[in-house]
C-alpha positions, 0 to 999 in steps of 0.5 A, spaced: 499 500 500 502 506 498 504 513 502 498 516 501 493 510 501 496 508 508 495 514 511 487 514 509 486 508 513 490 511 519 485 517 521 485 520 527 480 524 531 484 531 529 486 534 522 490 542 523 491 547 518 495 553 518 496 558 514 502 564 516 501 571 514 505 578 514 500 580 520 496 574 523 497 566 523 490 563 522 488 556 524 482 551 522 481 545 526 477 539 523 474 534 529 472 528 526 470 525 533 465 531 534 463 533 527 465 540 527 470 545 525 474 550 530 478 556 528 482 560 531 487 566 529 494 569 533 499 575 531 504 572 527 511 572 530 515 575 524 522 573 527 520 566 528 514 564 525 513 557 528 513 561 535 506 563 533 504 556 530 505 553 537 502 559 541 496 557 536 496 550 538 496 551 546 490 556 544 486 550 540 488 545 546 484 550 551 478 551 547 478 544 543 481 539 547 486 539 541 492 534 542 498 533 536 498 526 538 492 525 536 492 529 529 494 525 523 495 531 518 498 538 519 497 542 512 501 549 513 501 555 507 507 560 509 509 567 507 516 565 509 518 565 502 514 570 499 517 575 504 523 573 504 524 575 496 520 581 497 523 584 503 531 582 501 531 578 507 534 571 504 541 568 505 546 570 501 549 565 496 554 563 491 552 563 483 556 559 479 555 561 472 557 560 465 563 564 463 562 570 459 554 571 463 556 574 469 550 580 469 544 575 466 540 576 473 542 584 473 540 585 465 535 581 465 531 582 459 533 590 457 525 591 456 521 597 458 514 595 461 511 602 460 514 606 455 512 613 457 515 613 463 522 615 464 522 613 471 521 606 470 524 602 477 525 594 477 526 589 484 534 590 486 537 583 484 538 578 490 545 577 487 552 580 489 557 581 485 563 578 489 559 572 490 560 570 483 564 564 480 565 564 472 566 557 470 569 555 463 564 550 460 559 551 454 553 546 452 550 549 445 543 550 444 542 543 440 545 540 447 552 538 445 557 539 450 562 544 447 567 545 453 566 541 459 568 544 466 575 543 470 574 539 477 579 543 479 579 549 477 572 550 480 573 546 487 579 551 488 575 557 487 569 555 491 573 553 496 577 560 496 570 563 496 567 559 502 574 560 506 573 567 505 566 568 506 563 562 510 557 561 505 555 555 504 549 556 499 550 555 492 546 556 485 549 553 479 546 556 472 549 554 466 547 555 458 542 551 455 543 546 461 535 544 460 537 540 453 543 537 457 544 538 464 551 534 464 555 540 466 551 542 471 550 535 474 558 535 475 559 541 478 554 540 483 557 533 485 563 536 486 560 541 491 557 536 495 563 533 495 567 539 496 563 543 502 559 537 505 554 541 509 552 545 502 545 547 499 546 546 492 540 549 487 541 546 480 537 550 474 535 544 470 532 541 477 529 548 479 526 550 473 528 545 467 526 550 461 528 554 456 530 561 457 536 563 460 534 569 465 527 566 468 531 559 469 537 562 472 532 567 476 528 562 479 534 558 481 537 564 484 530 565 488 531 558 490 537 558 493 536 565 496 531 562 500 533 554 501 537 554 508 531 559 511 526 554 509 530 548 511 532 551 518 524 553 519 522 546 517 526 542 522 524 547 528 517 545 526 518 538 526 522 537 532 517 541 536 511 538 533 515 531 535 515 533 541 508 534 542 507 527 540 505 529 532 506 523 528 502 525 522 503 528 514 507 535 515 505 538 508 506 545 505 501 548 500 504 550 493 503 556 488 500 551 484 494 549 489 497 542 491 499 541 497 506 537 498 510 532 503 515 537 506 521 533 504 519 534 497 518 542 499 525 543 502 529 542 496 524 547 492 522 552 496 521 557 490 515 553 489 512 556 495 512 563 493 505 564 493 503 558 498 498 561 502 495 566 496 493 559 492 490 556 498 485 562 499 483 561 491 481 554 492 477 556 498 474 561 493 472 556 489 469 551 493 465 558 497 463 559 490 461 552 488 456 551 494 452 558 493 451 557 485 444 556 486 445 548 484 446 549 477 453 546 478 457 552 475 460 557 479 461 562 473 466 567 473 468 568 480 473 573 482 477 570 488 479 577 493 483 575 498 485 581 503 489 580 510 494 584 514 499 585 509 497 584 501 490 583 498 490 578 492 486 577 486 484 571 481 479 570 476 476 563 476 472 562 469 467 557 469 469 555 476 476 553 474 483 554 477 488 557 471 495 554 473 500 558 469 507 555 468 509 561 471 509 568 475 511 574 477 513 577 483 515 583 486 512 588 481 515 596 481 511 598 477 503 599 479 502 592 478 505 592 471 506 586 468 514 586 466 516 590 473 518 584 477 521 578 477 518 573 473 519 566 475 518 559 472 514 555 477 507 552 476 502 557 479 495 559 480 494 565 476 493 571 481 495 578 482 498 580 489 497 588 491 501 592 497 494 592 500 492 590 507 489 592 514 497 593 516 498 598 509 501 604 511 498 611 509 502 616 507 502 623 503 506 622 496 509 627 492 503 630 490 500 631 496 495 626 496 493 620 500 497 613 498 497 607 502 502 601 502 505 597 499 509 598 505 506 595 512 506 595 519 506 587 519 505 584 526 510 588 530 509 593 531 503 593 527 498 599 526 497 604 531 492 602 534 495 595 537 499 600 541 505 596 540 509 602 538 507 603 531 507 610 529 504 609 522 497 610 520 494 604 517 488 602 513 486 598 520 487 605 524 482 608 519 477 603 519 477 603 527 476 611 526 471 611 522 467 605 526 467 600 521 471 596 527 470 596 534 475 595 539 472 589 542 473 584 537 480 585 536 480 581 543 478 575 540 485 575 537 489 577 543 489 585 542 488 591 546 485 596 540 485 603 542 481 608 538 485 614 541 492 612 538 489 610 531 486 617 531 493 620 534 497 617 528 492 619 522 491 626 526 499 627 526 501 623 519 495 625 514 489 630 517 493 635 520 499 636 513 493 636 509 488 640 514 482 635 514 479 632 520 481 625 522 474 622 520 475 625 513 482 623 513 480 616 515 475 616 509 480 618 505 485 612 507 479 607 506 477 610 499 484 609 497 485 601 499 479 600 495 481 604 489 488 601 489 484 593 489 480 595 484 485 598 480 490 592 480 483 587 478 482 592 472 489 591 470 489 584 471 482 582 468 485 586 462 491 582 461 487 576 461 481 579 457 476 578 462 470 582 463 470 582 470 463 586 471 460 579 469 463 576 475 461 574 482 466 577 488 467 572 493 471 575 499 476 572 503 481 574 509 480 578 515 481 585 511 477 583 505 469 584 508 471 591 510 472 593 503 469 588 498 462 591 497 466 598 495 471 594 491 465 591 488 461 597 486 468 600 483 468 594 478 460 594 477 460 587 480 453 586 483 453 580 487 459 578 494 459 572 497 462 573 504 463 566 506 463 563 513 469 564 517 472 568 511 478 570 516 481 563 516 479 563 508 485 560 506 486 555 512 480 552 510 483 552 503 488 548 504 484 542 506 481 543 499 487 542 495 488 535 493 495 532 494 500 532 488 505 535 484 506 540 477 512 537 472 514 541 466 520 541 462 522 544 455 523 540 449 521 543 442 518 538 437 514 539 431 507 537 431 508 533 425 514 530 427 511 526 433 508 519 432 500 518 434 502 516 441 507 521 441 505 526 446 502 520 451 509 518 451 513 524 453 508 525 458 509 518 461 516 519 461 516 525 465 512 522 470 516 516 470 522 519 471 520 523 477 520 518 484 514 521 487 509 523 481 510 515 479 509 513 486 502 518 486 500 514 479 501 508 482 496 509 488 491 512 483 492 519 482 489 523 476 493 527 470 492 534 467 496 534 461 498 541 459 502 544 452 505 550 451 504 551 443 506 555 438 506 556 430 514 555 428 519 560 429 514 564 434 518 566 441 512 565 446 507 559 447 499 559 448 498 554 454 493 548 451 490 543 455 491 537 451 487 531 456 486 528 463 488 522 465 488 517 459 484 521 455 490 524 452 489 528 445 493 526 439 498 531 436 493 532 431 487 533 436 493 538 439 494 541 433 487 543 433 486 545 440 492 550 438 489 553 433 482 554 436 486 557 442 490 561 438 484 564 435 481 565 441 486 570 444 488 574 437 482 573 432 486 568 427 488 561 425 493 559 420 492 552 418 497 552 413 503 554 418 506 548 422 506 548 429 511 546 435 510 544 442 515 547 446 514 546 453 510 540 456 507 540 463 504 534 467 499 535 473 499 529 477 494 529 483 490 525 487 482 525 486 480 528 492 482 533 497 486 532 503 481 532 508 473 531 507 470 537 510 463 535 508 457 534 514 462 538 519 459 544 523 462 550 525 463 550 533 461 557 534 454 557 531 449 559 536 441 558 535 435 562 539 440 568 540 438 575 539 443 576 533 443 584 534 448 586 538 447 594 539 449 600 534 455 604 533 457 611 531 460 610 524 462 616 520 460 614 513 461 620 509 458 623 503 453 617 504 450 620 509 451 627 508 458 627 510 457 626 517 455 619 523 450 615 523 448 609 528 449 602 525 446 596 527 452 591 529 450 583 528 453 577 531 455 573 525 454 566 529 447 568 531 444 569 523 441 563 520 439 561 513 433 566 511 436 572 516 436 578 511 437 586 512 439 592 508 445 596 509 448 600 512 450 595 517 455 591 521 456 584 521 462 581 526 465 575 528 471 572 531 476 573 525 473 578 521 468 584 521 464 585 515 461 592 513 455 592 508 454 599 505 448 603 504 445 601 498 446 593 499 442 588 501 445 581 504 442 575 506 444 568 510 444 562 505 443 555 507 451 554 507 451 560 513 455 564 508 452 571 507 450 573 500 450 581 498 447 584 492 449 591 490 444 596 487 445 597 480 
């Protein structure tokens, strides 16, 4: 019996998921014995993120009798890798590169993502010039070895630099290694022998795809974060083991497929959008259970916003789109081409520096700007009273009355409105000659417009009419802003899921164990035999031990091909089949022609077509944990849902003044409940604001469905 099947047959009482964000760490505990779900949230501990995890475990032990010894599954999403890249907090590495190409990672693509902007900015390189070693070697474009590296020359220079710097972290990046990896493999073996404690990242293993800059950059990011993830995982394993945990520890990857931790530590770059990927999976499940029984979720805008960032992804027909690469650390107003392009399978989404902790400032134009800098968990927004002096979106929402001090206590925070008022008055209101309330409203509306603008840009890149979407909001901050963002996008329907503040942790359970594989190999469609596509894919899966093991246990496959007309430089991704139902080369050609025509409005049936990128997703047919039939431990019946009113400043909506807004307890809202805005609905891990002109009702799923007036 394989590993996956054996674990299914040894289910224990608990399964737990943990999503570590920049500000909060979220928990979802599945209790199979009691048939319910318990959620929790604690402040993230940035210097040692595992501390927050085990603080949360202690909290759940007191609330729900949780014990690690009775837990079979520990799922985890983390921002550790993302933050290391964005904040430049990774570990230095020595780059071994093909002689003559030492500035590859600094030069990049030499393109301008905005031709009219004379002050373009790009991410700062993660390489250091003094930590580079040129290697005399060359593999030609056709895979022929023109020159092999010399062992003594490489090892002597490596030992000298290691002795000088103490760095034992390496990235090996040679030209055309995706065609023939022999030179990279040789140098990697020499490094392991000369520096036994070395962390080695090799470009053809990390990203076996053509285009040198993207492949080298992906390998460099992997090297930059590999020691950090290894140390972090070892700490979690040790502490969990001390608590009696003997189950499976799995990490969510950017493709939405959870992987056993032992496979993740070698490729940390694949965790770069770990939490956001789980959030998209959660949005898919939420939309599906509220699609009025027609079996089709339509087009969904998955909007997630936490303490540090906001994320968005469009799901057309309820399908999660996984692309062969993604771009991170964008510098230029969300513009494509302004960040780091990485070759990793990733759910298609856009990330915005807009969260509850985003810092508000006055920009060079004398107007309010919010983000991308964040107060994070330490010191946090000014209202946390932990030493933060900058005004943030959370401070603004507290001053406006959209948030209440009492509700923060569920996360262990003693919020102070007076501290938020002081920060906004000092940094925004006084310099601009505004009242504190109007300055707070300016911050709130700036966040809304930043998020909406990013979604417009992303929708334009994808060719999607976002006005026909259903917006599903997840995360602790999104429910405050979702209705306003939807109005800016002319979206009428918003879904507020139960426990939205920990939705990404729920999404971890919705993922199916698996792995995405991809590689470059240029083959003309006319040169392939009838079973040529099947043979190539079978060879890819068989050559990867973990994928082969999953297939032996009943995993399913999705085949994706990067195709283009002969001579083109960019590909169109085509789904070539699932399971055993993989199309023939001629079938793939027809799918490409249709996909190309759908994008560009033209097809050229007489032109030769070639396949340049081969991809296969190998995943188990069912999610990691079954959530069906489970109830929420926080639901109550027969209790008065209305908690009272709160004075809120709603600006123009009520004549530029304050109004008493009803406040409801989310856990007392039963299916069928309905009310018109403005109204505030509080639950432990988030607050929902329904503005004037929006009606909200409780669905049978206990999710809230809101409709904006058109």
